[in-house]
PDB file of N, CA, C, O and CB in Angstrom:
ATOM      1  N   ALA A   1       0.840  -1.200   0.000  1.00  0.00           N
ATOM      2  CA  ALA A   1       0.000   0.000   0.000  1.00  0.00           C
ATOM      3  C   ALA A   1       0.877   1.254   0.000  1.00  0.00           C
ATOM      4  O   ALA A   1       0.571   2.235  -0.676  1.00  0.00           O
ATOM      5  CB  ALA A   1      -0.952   0.004   1.227  1.00  0.00           C
ATOM      6  N   ILE A   2       1.977   1.209   0.769  1.00  0.00           N
ATOM      7  CA  ILE A   2       2.863   2.378   0.821  1.00  0.00           C
ATOM      8  C   ILE A   2       3.480   2.617  -0.552  1.00  0.00           C
ATOM      9  O   ILE A   2       3.518   3.752  -1.028  1.00  0.00           O
ATOM     10  CB  ILE A   2       3.975   2.183   1.890  1.00  0.00           C
ATOM     11  N   LEU A   3       3.964   1.549  -1.189  1.00  0.00           N
ATOM     12  CA  LEU A   3       4.610   1.702  -2.490  1.00  0.00           C
ATOM     13  C   LEU A   3       3.636   2.243  -3.521  1.00  0.00           C
ATOM     14  O   LEU A   3       3.989   3.110  -4.320  1.00  0.00           O
ATOM     15  CB  LEU A   3       5.185   0.369  -2.963  1.00  0.00           C
ATOM     16  N   ILE A   4       2.417   1.737  -3.505  1.00  0.00           N
ATOM     17  CA  ILE A   4       1.414   2.196  -4.471  1.00  0.00           C
ATOM     18  C   ILE A   4       1.142   3.678  -4.270  1.00  0.00           C
ATOM     19  O   ILE A   4       1.040   4.429  -5.240  1.00  0.00           O
ATOM     20  CB  ILE A   4       0.104   1.385  -4.334  1.00  0.00           C
ATOM     21  N   ARG A   5       1.025   4.099  -3.032  1.00  0.00           N
ATOM     22  CA  ARG A   5       0.721   5.496  -2.749  1.00  0.00           C
ATOM     23  C   ARG A   5       1.850   6.400  -3.272  1.00  0.00           C
ATOM     24  O   ARG A   5       1.580   7.448  -3.858  1.00  0.00           O
ATOM     25  CB  ARG A   5       0.512   5.707  -1.225  1.00  0.00           C
ATOM     26  N   PHE A   6       3.098   6.001  -3.064  1.00  0.00           N
ATOM     27  CA  PHE A   6       4.217   6.809  -3.520  1.00  0.00           C
ATOM     28  C   PHE A   6       4.287   6.834  -5.042  1.00  0.00           C
ATOM     29  O   PHE A   6       4.586   7.873  -5.630  1.00  0.00           O
ATOM     30  CB  PHE A   6       5.527   6.281  -2.939  1.00  0.00           C
ATOM     31  N   GLN A   7       4.015   5.704  -5.685  1.00  0.00           N
ATOM     32  CA  GLN A   7       4.120   5.631  -7.140  1.00  0.00           C
ATOM     33  C   GLN A   7       3.072   6.494  -7.830  1.00  0.00           C
ATOM     34  O   GLN A   7       3.250   6.896  -8.979  1.00  0.00           O
ATOM     35  CB  GLN A   7       3.985   4.192  -7.600  1.00  0.00           C
ATOM     36  N   GLU A   8       1.976   6.778  -7.125  1.00  0.00           N
ATOM     37  CA  GLU A   8       0.932   7.607  -7.728  1.00  0.00           C
ATOM     38  C   GLU A   8       1.424   9.035  -7.962  1.00  0.00           C
ATOM     39  O   GLU A   8       0.897   9.734  -8.827  1.00  0.00           O
ATOM     40  CB  GLU A   8      -0.315   7.622  -6.837  1.00  0.00           C
ATOM     41  N   ASN A   9       2.420   9.471  -7.207  1.00  0.00           N
ATOM     42  CA  ASN A   9       2.950  10.827  -7.371  1.00  0.00           C
ATOM     43  C   ASN A   9       4.110  10.764  -8.362  1.00  0.00           C
ATOM     44  O   ASN A   9       5.241  10.471  -7.975  1.00  0.00           O
ATOM     45  CB  ASN A   9       3.414  11.435  -5.991  1.00  0.00           C
ATOM     46  N   LYS A  10       3.837  11.036  -9.631  1.00  0.00           N
ATOM     47  CA  LYS A  10       4.854  10.879 -10.670  1.00  0.00           C
ATOM     48  C   LYS A  10       5.872  12.005 -10.663  1.00  0.00           C
ATOM     49  O   LYS A  10       6.907  11.905 -11.323  1.00  0.00           O
ATOM     50  CB  LYS A  10       4.200  10.803 -12.024  1.00  0.00           C
ATOM     51  N   LEU A  11       5.592  13.092  -9.916  1.00  0.00           N
ATOM     52  CA  LEU A  11       6.545  14.193  -9.828  1.00  0.00           C
ATOM     53  C   LEU A  11       7.675  13.877  -8.853  1.00  0.00           C
ATOM     54  O   LEU A  11       8.700  14.559  -8.830  1.00  0.00           O
ATOM     55  CB  LEU A  11       5.833  15.472  -9.406  1.00  0.00           C
ATOM     56  N   MET A  12       7.475  12.835  -8.049  1.00  0.00           N
ATOM     57  CA  MET A  12       8.463  12.480  -7.044  1.00  0.00           C
ATOM     58  C   MET A  12       9.594  11.666  -7.683  1.00  0.00           C
ATOM     59  O   MET A  12       9.341  10.730  -8.443  1.00  0.00           O
ATOM     60  CB  MET A  12       7.804  11.688  -5.892  1.00  0.00           C
ATOM     61  N   THR A  13      10.823  12.025  -7.374  1.00  0.00           N
ATOM     62  CA  THR A  13      11.952  11.292  -7.921  1.00  0.00           C
ATOM     63  C   THR A  13      12.123   9.957  -7.188  1.00  0.00           C
ATOM     64  O   THR A  13      11.548   9.739  -6.122  1.00  0.00           O
ATOM     65  CB  THR A  13      13.239  12.135  -7.821  1.00  0.00           C
ATOM     66  N   VAL A  14      12.914   9.084  -7.775  1.00  0.00           N
ATOM     67  CA  VAL A  14      13.143   7.774  -7.153  1.00  0.00           C
ATOM     68  C   VAL A  14      13.783   7.947  -5.786  1.00  0.00           C
ATOM     69  O   VAL A  14      13.395   7.279  -4.828  1.00  0.00           O
ATOM     70  CB  VAL A  14      14.033   6.887  -8.049  1.00  0.00           C
ATOM     71  N   GLN A  15      14.764   8.842  -5.690  1.00  0.00           N
ATOM     72  CA  GLN A  15      15.459   9.048  -4.410  1.00  0.00           C
ATOM     73  C   GLN A  15      14.495   9.549  -3.344  1.00  0.00           C
ATOM     74  O   GLN A  15      14.539   9.102  -2.198  1.00  0.00           O
ATOM     75  CB  GLN A  15      16.621  10.045  -4.578  1.00  0.00           C
ATOM     76  N   GLU A  16      13.620  10.484  -3.728  1.00  0.00           N
ATOM     77  CA  GLU A  16      12.643  11.002  -2.768  1.00  0.00           C
ATOM     78  C   GLU A  16      11.707   9.887  -2.320  1.00  0.00           C
ATOM     79  O   GLU A  16      11.348   9.800  -1.146  1.00  0.00           O
ATOM     80  CB  GLU A  16      11.834  12.167  -3.383  1.00  0.00           C
ATOM     81  N   THR A  17      11.315   9.030  -3.267  1.00  0.00           N
ATOM     82  CA  THR A  17      10.429   7.917  -2.923  1.00  0.00           C
ATOM     83  C   THR A  17      11.113   6.990  -1.932  1.00  0.00           C
ATOM     84  O   THR A  17      10.508   6.582  -0.941  1.00  0.00           O
ATOM     85  CB  THR A  17      10.014   7.136  -4.186  1.00  0.00           C
ATOM     86  N   ILE A  18      12.374   6.654  -2.193  1.00  0.00           N
ATOM     87  CA  ILE A  18      13.121   5.765  -1.298  1.00  0.00           C
ATOM     88  C   ILE A  18      13.253   6.397   0.077  1.00  0.00           C
ATOM     89  O   ILE A  18      13.065   5.734   1.098  1.00  0.00           O
ATOM     90  CB  ILE A  18      14.517   5.447  -1.876  1.00  0.00           C
ATOM     91  N   ASP A  19      13.579   7.691   0.097  1.00  0.00           N
ATOM     92  CA  ASP A  19      13.745   8.377   1.387  1.00  0.00           C
ATOM     93  C   ASP A  19      12.453   8.334   2.202  1.00  0.00           C
ATOM     94  O   ASP A  19      12.484   8.109   3.411  1.00  0.00           O
ATOM     95  CB  ASP A  19      14.179   9.839   1.166  1.00  0.00           C
ATOM     96  N   GLN A  20      11.323   8.550   1.537  1.00  0.00           N
ATOM     97  CA  GLN A  20      10.055   8.558   2.268  1.00  0.00           C
ATOM     98  C   GLN A  20       9.700   7.161   2.752  1.00  0.00           C
ATOM     99  O   GLN A  20       9.169   6.997   3.851  1.00  0.00           O
ATOM    100  CB  GLN A  20       8.929   9.111   1.386  1.00  0.00           C
ATOM    101  N   ILE A  21       9.993   6.148   1.931  1.00  0.00           N
ATOM    102  CA  ILE A  21       9.706   4.772   2.363  1.00  0.00           C
ATOM    103  C   ILE A  21      10.558   4.442   3.590  1.00  0.00           C
ATOM    104  O   ILE A  21      10.064   3.853   4.551  1.00  0.00           O
ATOM    105  CB  ILE A  21       9.982   3.750   1.208  1.00  0.00           C
ATOM    106  N   ILE A  22      11.833   4.820   3.554  1.00  0.00           N
ATOM    107  CA  ILE A  22      12.713   4.559   4.698  1.00  0.00           C
ATOM    108  C   ILE A  22      12.197   5.284   5.933  1.00  0.00           C
ATOM    109  O   ILE A  22      12.184   4.727   7.031  1.00  0.00           O
ATOM    110  CB  ILE A  22      14.162   4.996   4.387  1.00  0.00           C
ATOM    111  N   ASP A  23      11.772   6.529   5.747  1.00  0.00           N
ATOM    112  CA  ASP A  23      11.233   7.290   6.885  1.00  0.00           C
ATOM    113  C   ASP A  23      10.040   6.569   7.494  1.00  0.00           C
ATOM    114  O   ASP A  23       9.908   6.497   8.716  1.00  0.00           O
ATOM    115  CB  ASP A  23      10.824   8.711   6.446  1.00  0.00           C
ATOM    116  N   GLN A  24       9.162   6.030   6.631  1.00  0.00           N
ATOM    117  CA  GLN A  24       7.979   5.329   7.138  1.00  0.00           C
ATOM    118  C   GLN A  24       8.394   4.076   7.895  1.00  0.00           C
ATOM    119  O   GLN A  24       7.834   3.763   8.945  1.00  0.00           O
ATOM    120  CB  GLN A  24       7.022   4.964   5.984  1.00  0.00           C
ATOM    121  N   ILE A  25       9.379   3.359   7.359  1.00  0.00           N
ATOM    122  CA  ILE A  25       9.834   2.136   8.026  1.00  0.00           C
ATOM    123  C   ILE A  25      10.439   2.472   9.381  1.00  0.00           C
ATOM    124  O   ILE A  25      10.192   1.777  10.367  1.00  0.00           O
ATOM    125  CB  ILE A  25      10.862   1.383   7.153  1.00  0.00           C
ATOM    126  N   MET A  26      11.233   3.541   9.429  1.00  0.00           N
ATOM    127  CA  MET A  26      11.887   3.924  10.684  1.00  0.00           C
ATOM    128  C   MET A  26      10.867   4.359  11.732  1.00  0.00           C
ATOM    129  O   MET A  26      11.104   4.214  12.931  1.00  0.00           O
ATOM    130  CB  MET A  26      12.894   5.052  10.436  1.00  0.00           C
ATOM    131  N   GLU A  27       9.735   4.889  11.279  1.00  0.00           N
ATOM    132  CA  GLU A  27       8.718   5.340  12.236  1.00  0.00           C
ATOM    133  C   GLU A  27       8.023   4.166  12.920  1.00  0.00           C
ATOM    134  O   GLU A  27       7.426   4.331  13.984  1.00  0.00           O
ATOM    135  CB  GLU A  27       7.681   6.213  11.530  1.00  0.00           C
ATOM    136  N   VAL A  28       8.099   2.989  12.314  1.00  0.00           N
ATOM    137  CA  VAL A  28       7.442   1.817  12.898  1.00  0.00           C
ATOM    138  C   VAL A  28       8.349   1.255  13.988  1.00  0.00           C
ATOM    139  O   VAL A  28       9.480   0.851  13.721  1.00  0.00           O
ATOM    140  CB  VAL A  28       7.133   0.730  11.807  1.00  0.00           C
ATOM    141  N   GLU A  29       7.849   1.234  15.198  1.00  0.00           N
ATOM    142  CA  GLU A  29       8.647   0.721  16.306  1.00  0.00           C
ATOM    143  C   GLU A  29       8.240  -0.720  16.609  1.00  0.00           C
ATOM    144  O   GLU A  29       7.134  -0.989  17.078  1.00  0.00           O
ATOM    145  CB  GLU A  29       8.480   1.611  17.563  1.00  0.00           C
ATOM    146  N   LEU A  30       9.156  -1.627  16.330  1.00  0.00           N
ATOM    147  CA  LEU A  30       8.879  -3.037  16.572  1.00  0.00           C
ATOM    148  C   LEU A  30       9.701  -3.523  17.757  1.00  0.00           C
ATOM    149  O   LEU A  30      10.827  -3.071  17.960  1.00  0.00           O
ATOM    150  CB  LEU A  30       9.182  -3.882  15.316  1.00  0.00           C
ATOM    151  N   PRO A  31       9.148  -4.435  18.534  1.00  0.00           N
ATOM    152  CA  PRO A  31       9.942  -5.057  19.603  1.00  0.00           C
ATOM    153  C   PRO A  31      11.130  -5.794  18.976  1.00  0.00           C
ATOM    154  O   PRO A  31      11.041  -6.237  17.830  1.00  0.00           O
ATOM    155  CB  PRO A  31       9.066  -6.041  20.459  1.00  0.00           C
ATOM    156  N   GLU A  32      12.216  -5.929  19.694  1.00  0.00           N
ATOM    157  CA  GLU A  32      13.408  -6.562  19.142  1.00  0.00           C
ATOM    158  C   GLU A  32      13.122  -7.988  18.677  1.00  0.00           C
ATOM    159  O   GLU A  32      13.669  -8.443  17.672  1.00  0.00           O
ATOM    160  CB  GLU A  32      14.525  -6.566  20.175  1.00  0.00           C
ATOM    161  N   GLU A  33      12.262  -8.686  19.416  1.00  0.00           N
ATOM    162  CA  GLU A  33      11.958 -10.069  19.041  1.00  0.00           C
ATOM    163  C   GLU A  33      11.316 -10.124  17.652  1.00  0.00           C
ATOM    164  O   GLU A  33      11.674 -10.966  16.828  1.00  0.00           O
ATOM    165  CB  GLU A  33      11.025 -10.718  20.087  1.00  0.00           C
ATOM    166  N   SER A  34      10.368  -9.224  17.402  1.00  0.00           N
ATOM    167  CA  SER A  34       9.700  -9.211  16.111  1.00  0.00           C
ATOM    168  C   SER A  34      10.699  -8.846  15.013  1.00  0.00           C
ATOM    169  O   SER A  34      10.657  -9.407  13.918  1.00  0.00           O
ATOM    170  CB  SER A  34       8.513  -8.222  16.120  1.00  0.00           C
ATOM    171  N   TYR A  35      11.592  -7.909  15.309  1.00  0.00           N
ATOM    172  CA  TYR A  35      12.580  -7.475  14.324  1.00  0.00           C
ATOM    173  C   TYR A  35      13.495  -8.624  13.947  1.00  0.00           C
ATOM    174  O   TYR A  35      13.813  -8.817  12.773  1.00  0.00           O
ATOM    175  CB  TYR A  35      13.403  -6.299  14.862  1.00  0.00           C
ATOM    176  N   LEU A  36      13.923  -9.397  14.957  1.00  0.00           N
ATOM    177  CA  LEU A  36      14.823 -10.512  14.692  1.00  0.00           C
ATOM    178  C   LEU A  36      14.112 -11.608  13.912  1.00  0.00           C
ATOM    179  O   LEU A  36      14.726 -12.257  13.065  1.00  0.00           O
ATOM    180  CB  LEU A  36      15.383 -11.071  15.999  1.00  0.00           C
ATOM    181  N   GLU A  37      12.828 -11.825  14.183  1.00  0.00           N
ATOM    182  CA  GLU A  37      12.086 -12.868  13.481  1.00  0.00           C
ATOM    183  C   GLU A  37      11.936 -12.531  12.005  1.00  0.00           C
ATOM    184  O   GLU A  37      11.987 -13.424  11.159  1.00  0.00           O
ATOM    185  CB  GLU A  37      10.711 -13.067  14.117  1.00  0.00           C
ATOM    186  N   VAL A  38      11.751 -11.256  11.687  1.00  0.00           N
ATOM    187  CA  VAL A  38      11.604 -10.856  10.283  1.00  0.00           C
ATOM    188  C   VAL A  38      12.892 -11.148   9.526  1.00  0.00           C
ATOM    189  O   VAL A  38      12.853 -11.596   8.381  1.00  0.00           O
ATOM    190  CB  VAL A  38      11.240  -9.352  10.170  1.00  0.00           C
ATOM    191  N   ASN A  39      14.026 -10.896  10.159  1.00  0.00           N
ATOM    192  CA  ASN A  39      15.302 -11.146   9.486  1.00  0.00           C
ATOM    193  C   ASN A  39      15.655 -12.623   9.615  1.00  0.00           C
ATOM    194  O   ASN A  39      16.695 -13.055   9.118  1.00  0.00           O
ATOM    195  CB  ASN A  39      16.433 -10.255  10.080  1.00  0.00           C
TER     196      ASN A  39
END
């Protein structure tokens, strides 16, 4: 859903899109156990 939303804005550069996706990921606070399980 996040990727689709960013792709809808065609004026946004690839770097800006990546930066915003990273910002969104960083805003999500996961417990360490969940983080380790994902990796």
